[in-house]
VMD Tcl script that draws the C-alpha trace (Angstrom):
set ca {
  {0.00 0.00 0.00}
  {2.92 2.32 0.68}
  {4.15 1.84 -2.86}
  {0.83 3.01 -4.29}
  {0.97 6.12 -2.12}
  {4.50 6.92 -3.31}
  {3.49 6.34 -6.93}
  {0.53 8.69 -6.61}
  {2.31 11.37 -4.62}
  {5.57 11.69 -6.51}
  {4.53 11.31 -10.13}
  {2.84 13.84 -12.36}
  {-0.79 13.10 -13.23}
  {0.13 11.99 -16.74}
  {2.35 9.20 -15.34}
  {0.29 8.04 -12.37}
  {-1.29 5.14 -14.25}
  {2.09 3.83 -15.34}
  {3.57 4.27 -11.87}
  {0.64 2.45 -10.26}
  {1.00 -0.36 -12.80}
  {4.68 -0.77 -11.99}
  {3.90 -0.94 -8.27}
  {1.18 -3.52 -8.95}
  {3.50 -5.68 -11.06}
  {6.17 -5.47 -8.35}
  {3.79 -6.99 -5.82}
  {2.86 -9.83 -8.15}
  {6.50 -10.54 -9.01}
  {7.40 -10.65 -5.32}
  {4.57 -13.12 -4.68}
  {5.57 -15.35 -7.58}
  {9.25 -15.33 -6.61}
  {8.27 -16.24 -3.05}
  {6.14 -19.16 -4.25}
  {8.93 -20.36 -6.54}
  {11.55 -20.21 -3.78}
  {9.26 -22.03 -1.33}
  {8.86 -24.75 -3.95}
  {12.62 -25.01 -4.43}
  {13.19 -25.36 -0.69}
  {10.44 -27.99 -0.38}
  {11.91 -29.97 -3.27}
  {15.40 -29.75 -1.79}
  {14.27 -30.89 1.66}
  {11.88 -33.59 0.44}
  {13.30 -34.99 -2.83}
  {10.88 -37.93 -2.88}
  {7.86 -35.66 -2.60}
  {7.10 -36.75 0.97}
  {6.75 -33.29 2.48}
  {7.14 -33.08 6.23}
  {6.08 -30.42 8.66}
  {9.71 -29.44 9.24}
  {10.23 -29.06 5.47}
  {7.24 -26.72 5.30}
  {8.52 -24.73 8.29}
  {11.90 -24.30 6.62}
  {10.34 -23.42 3.27}
  {8.06 -20.81 4.75}
  {11.05 -18.95 6.19}
  {11.72 -17.84 2.60}
  {8.97 -15.29 3.16}
  {11.03 -13.59 5.85}
  {13.78 -12.89 3.32}
  {11.31 -11.41 0.83}
  {9.69 -9.32 3.59}
  {13.11 -8.09 4.68}
  {13.89 -6.97 1.13}
  {10.51 -5.22 0.96}
  {10.92 -3.44 4.29}
  {14.45 -2.38 3.37}
  {13.10 -0.96 0.10}
  {10.38 0.97 1.90}
  {12.82 2.39 4.45}
  {15.31 3.38 1.75}
  {12.60 4.99 -0.37}
  {11.24 6.79 2.68}
  {14.70 8.17 3.45}
  {15.26 9.29 -0.13}
  {11.81 10.85 -0.27}
  {12.36 12.81 2.94}
  {15.71 14.02 1.62}
  {14.09 15.03 -1.68}
  {11.28 16.90 0.10}
  {13.72 18.68 2.42}
  {15.82 19.77 -0.56}
  {12.74 21.01 -2.42}
  {11.56 22.92 0.66}
  {15.01 24.45 1.10}
  {15.10 25.55 -2.54}
  {11.61 26.98 -2.21}
  {12.53 28.99 0.89}
  {15.74 30.25 -0.76}
  {13.73 31.32 -3.78}
  {11.28 33.22 -1.58}
  {14.15 34.84 0.33}
  {15.76 35.93 -2.94}
  {12.49 37.48 -4.08}
  {12.12 39.33 -0.78}
  {15.69 40.68 -1.03}
  {15.22 41.82 -4.61}
  {11.84 43.44 -3.85}
  {13.24 45.28 -0.82}
  {16.16 46.53 -2.94}
  {13.80 47.84 -5.56}
  {11.77 49.62 -2.89}
  {14.94 51.31 -1.63}
  {15.67 52.75 -5.07}
}
mol new
graphics top color blue
foreach p $ca { graphics top sphere $p radius 0.5 }
foreach p [lrange $ca 0 end-1] q [lrange $ca 1 end] { graphics top cylinder $p $q radius 0.2 }
display resetview
């Protein structure tokens, strides 16, 4: 859900559909990769096809790795977004300060 918010907030209206589609595809790819990796682990731990509870427990830990990658991506994107917003705010305030200086100089003349 965070990805959809980022896509909507930080893309111009003309690109919001594309950005939302990329976020949507990312979620599906993550799910499919997780399913594939769980299958690989199950096959490796139960080569004869006799799946045990311990094999399923081990296979399901694959999800933790995918979640970790997702959380790391969210935290990194959040940090970059905050930095981008702070820079934009700083540029905006400098621009306003420059206008105020130039207008006060013109009033003095």
